[in-house]
N, C-alpha and C positions, 0 to 999 in steps of 0.2 A: 504494500500500500504506500503510495507516494505521500510525502509530507509537504507542508507548506514551504515554499522557497524562502531562503534567507534574503533579507533586504540589504542593499549596498549602503555603506556608511561613508561620510566624508573623511578624508585623510587628516591625520594630525602630525605635527612636527615634533622631532626629538630635540632634546637639549644636549649640549656638549660641555665638557669641562671648561673652566675659565682660561684666559689667555696664558696664565702661568703654568697650565697643565695640571693644576691641582684638582683632584676629583671633587665633585659637588658634595655639599653637606649631606651626611647620612651614609656616605660610602667611603670607607677608609681602607687603604691598601697597606698591608704589612708584609715586608719581605724577610723579617727575621724569624727563624724557627721558634716554635713554642717550647718553653722549658718543661711543659707537662707531657711531652712525647714519651711513650714507653716502648722500648724495643724488646723483641723476643726473637730468640734463635731456636731452631728445631733441634731436638735430640735425635738419636737413632730411631726412636719410636716417634709417635705423633704428638707426644707431650710437648709443652712449651717451657723453655728455660730462659729466665730473665737475663738479659745481657747488660742491664744497667738499672739501678734502683732510683728512679726519679730523674736520672740524668741521661743525656744523649749517649748513644753507643753506636759504633759502626759495625755492620755485619762482618763476621770473620770470613777471611778468604778460604775457599775450599772447593770441592767438586760441585757440580750442578746438583740442585736439590731433587730428591726423588719425588715422584707424583704424590700429591697429598701432603706434602711437607709445608707447615706454616713458615712463611718467609719473614713477615713483619706485621706489626699491628700498630695502630695509631689511635690514641684516645682522643675523642672529640664528643660533641653533643650528638643526640640522635640524628640519624641521616634523614634528610628530607627528600632524597631521590636516589636512584641507583648511581653508582660511580660510572663515569664516562671515560674510557681510555682514549687519549689523543696523543699519538706519537709516543714519547717516553714519559708522558704525564698521565695522571689520573685526576679527574675533576670530581670533587666530592662536595655536595651540598649538605650543610649542617644546620640544625636548629640551635639557638633561636634565630640566627640569621647570618650565615657566612658561607662563602664559596671558597674552597681550598683547592690548590693545585699541588700535588705531591708527586715525587718521582716514583714511577711504577715499580722499579726494581728494588728500592730501599724504603719507600715511604717518607723520605725526607721532604719537608715542606718547602716549596719553591716560592709560593706567594699565597696571600689570603686577602679576600675582599669582604668587608663587613657590609651586608646588604640590608640590615635592619629587620627584615623578615625572612622566613625560609625561602631559599631559591628553589626553583623547579629544576628538572633535569636539563642541563645545558646542551647546546649544540655549538659546534665550531665551524665557521665559514671563513676561509681565507685569513686566518690569524685572529679573528674576532670571536670571543666566547659570548654567546647570547643566552641569557637565562631570564625566566619569568620570576616575579616576586609575589609571594602570597599576600603581601600588604598592598599590592597594586603596582603595575608598571613592568616594563622590560628594561634590561640593562645589558650593554655591550662593553666588554673589557678586552684588553690586549692579552692574547694567549700567552705570550712570553713573560709579561711583567705583572699582569693583573691591573694595570692602569685603566681607568675608565675612559672609554671612547665616546659613549653617548648613553642617554637614558630617555625612555619614552613613557610618560605617565598614562595610566589607564583609569584614572579616577579612583574612587574608593574600592573598586572591585579588584580582587586579587587574580593572579595567574597561577594555577596549580599544575596544569599540564606543561610538559616541556616543549619548547619550540622544535620544529623540524626544518631541515634544509630543503629548499626548493629552488635550484639554481643559485642565484646570489641572494635569495630571500630567506628570511627566517619567519616561519608561519606558526601561529599559536592561537588556541582558543582560550577565552577568559571566562571568569565567573560572571561577567556582565552579559554573557550571551553573544559576544562579538568575536569573530575570527579575524585576526589581523595578519598582514604580511608586511614585514619591514625590510628595508635594505640593511643587510648585516654590516656593511661598512660605515654607514652614516646614521642608521636608526630612523631614516625617513620612512614614513608609512606609505606603502604603495597601493594597498587596497584593504578594505575592511567591509565585512558583511555581518548582518545581524542587528537586532534592536536591543540596546541596553535595558536591563530591567524588565524584559518581556517574559520572564519565567523560565528561560532556557539557559542552562549553564554548561560549561565544558570543563570536565575534570580530567579527561583522558589525554594522552599524548597523541597528536595527529601523526599520520603516516603518509608518506608520498611514494607513489610507484607509477612509472610510465606517465608522468605529468598530471596525475590525479591525486588529490589530497583526500584522505578518508578520516573522518572525525565523528565520534559518537557524542551525543549530548545527554543531559539529565532527564529528558523526556522520552528516552528510549529510541531516538532516531539516529540512524547512521547517515551522514551526509557525504556525498562525493562531489568535490569542487575542482574546478580547473585551478591548478596550483599557481599558474602565472597571473590569473585575473580574478579569481574568487568566484567566477560564474558557476552556479550549481548545475551539475550534470545529472544527478539523480539523488533521491533521498528515500530511505526505507524505514518505516516504523516497525519496531520490534514489540514484543510483549513485555518488555522490562521497563524499569524506570530510569536506569542508567546503563549506558553502553560502554564496554571496555575499549581499551586501545585495540585497534585492528591488527590482525596478523595477515599479511598480504603475500600471496603467491601468484604465479602466472595463471593458476586454475581458479582461485577463489579469494575473496576477501572474507575473513572469518572474524566474527565478533561475538562476545559473550554479554549476557545481561545480568542485572541484579537479581533476577528471578531464576537463575540457573539454566537459562536457554543458551544454546550455541547455534549460530546461524552461519552458513557458508553461502556467500552470494557471488553472482557473476560480477567480475570487476568492471565490465563495461556498462552493464544495464541495471545491476542491483537485483536481478532475478535470483530467487533462492535455488541453490543447488541441492542442499540437504540441511537437515537440522538434527540436533541432539540435545540432551539435557543432562545436568548433573544435580547433585543433591543440594548444593548451595550456590551462592553467587559465583559467576565465572570471573576469576581474577586473570587479567590480561593473558590470553593465549599467545603462544610463541610458535612461529613457523620455522621449521628446520628441515629443508629438503622436501621430501614427500610426506613428512609428518607434521601434525599439528599437536603441540604439547599444551594440554588443558589443565591448569591447576583447579582443583575442586576444594573450595574453602571449607565447606561443612563436612564433606566426606573425608577430608584429610588424605587426599591421594592425588597423584599426578597421572593423567591418562594421556597416552599417545594414540592419536587417531590418524587414519589415512586421509589426507587432504582431499582426495578425489571423491570419496563416498562416505566418509565419517566412520568407517569400520574401525573398531579398536584393535590396535596392534599389541599393546602391553599397558600395564599400569603398575605404579609403585605407591606404597603407603607412606604416610608421614604422621608424626605426632603434632605437627604444627598446623593450625587452622588455615593460615594464609601461606600459600606456596609461591614465592617468587622463583622464577626459573631463569637460568643463564645457559647459553649454548656456545661451545667452542669446538671446532673440528668435529669429531665423531662422538662427543660426550655431552651430557646434560648435567647441570649442577643444581641442587636444591637442598633445603634443610630437611633432615629427617626428624629432628627434635630440636628444642631450644639449644643453640650453641653448637650444633653438630651439622657439618656439611657433608653431603653425599655426592660422589661422582659416579654416574651410571652410563652404560653404553647406550648411545642414541638408538641403535638398531633394535635392541630387545629389552632395555631397561635393567640389565644385569648390573649389580653393584660392582664397581672397580675398587673403590676405597672410600673410607669415611675419615673425616678430620674433626676432632674436637677443638673448637676455637676458644681459647682462654680470654680473660679480660672483660667478660660481660659483667655489668654491675649488679645484676639481679638474676636469679634462676629463671625467671619468666621471660627474659629477653629472647627474642627470636630474630632470625635473619630476614629482614624485610627489604633489603636492598642488595641486589646481586648484579655484578657485571663480569664479563668474561672476555679474555683475549686468548689467542692461541697458546700462550705460555703461562697465563696467570688468571686466577679467578679472585675476585674481591667481593667480600660480603660483610654485612654488619649492621648494627643499629647504633649502639653507644660507642662503638669503635669501628674503624675500617680494618679488616684483617685480610692480608694477602696470602694466598696459598698457591704453591707450585702446581700447575696442571700436569706437566710432564717433566721428566728429568733430562 
């Protein structure tokens, strides 16, 4: 069923730092490492051995780490988004309001930007890191230094979903019901669609594939927009109240809803290919080759479905209600229980190794933010912990 088209909005201008290059009030850049950093080195087993008590310590030289070996941990506030790997850096958003850039191999902090409110998952375009702010607005900073390049206000409405790259544009949906595309280099708004305060909100990250932007809203509608212009190509109403971030393949656009429904739609038309259901809200499905990985929040399990027809290939259980998933190469990573990370084979779900991550402040802490690169997986809530994916 087609939904009501989104209305176009007039563009807004971004602001830039003053002539001296000083970031504007409310955004402070810090290039000195924090003295609260805690380093850990792996023993022969998967236990963690403190390499320094409250002081900085450098990892010892030695052979490459075995798969599942903890490499380092970094104490910070709760994560506001998954870590984003960019070159030799990891970008980590932290509550109550800071964006950190740390070295992927050691966890050493390169720079920090105080954002005032929690940043959303950032995206990097041509050396500019773009992030949304939960207190309202978009921010662009230099990838190498963290220096502010521009900021764009969005009024009192926050931005929870992370921006996505679309050519030279960063596109994001806000809690005001507006989808915006900004020039990543200047912060200039190129197009905007949607009516502020009309009861439609965007919590999910948008996804771009083949020039089309897919974004679900709080009314249970998935929108397909032209990523270059914002023109709506199609919109489909689901039976849920909130639509997850989409998982996009050549065959289908797959989204989950707050009511446990999973829909696979034709990318070009929005026509439904197949549907499935889980026992709880569908937490952001992940596409991996010909598989769709579907976290089941209430059922505490991870299901792997065939993208073509929805047939189940395998499933894995978890003691954690919310299952974030990260994929790298032929493996999938997810929490099996609070503070325990599992690596499983993507083909059949067989467990390869488990890793107990130390440093969580409370037994109930769970892994709510995961990011993976071919040689590294990063997970954590009150800390960011890096684990070797392969030796």
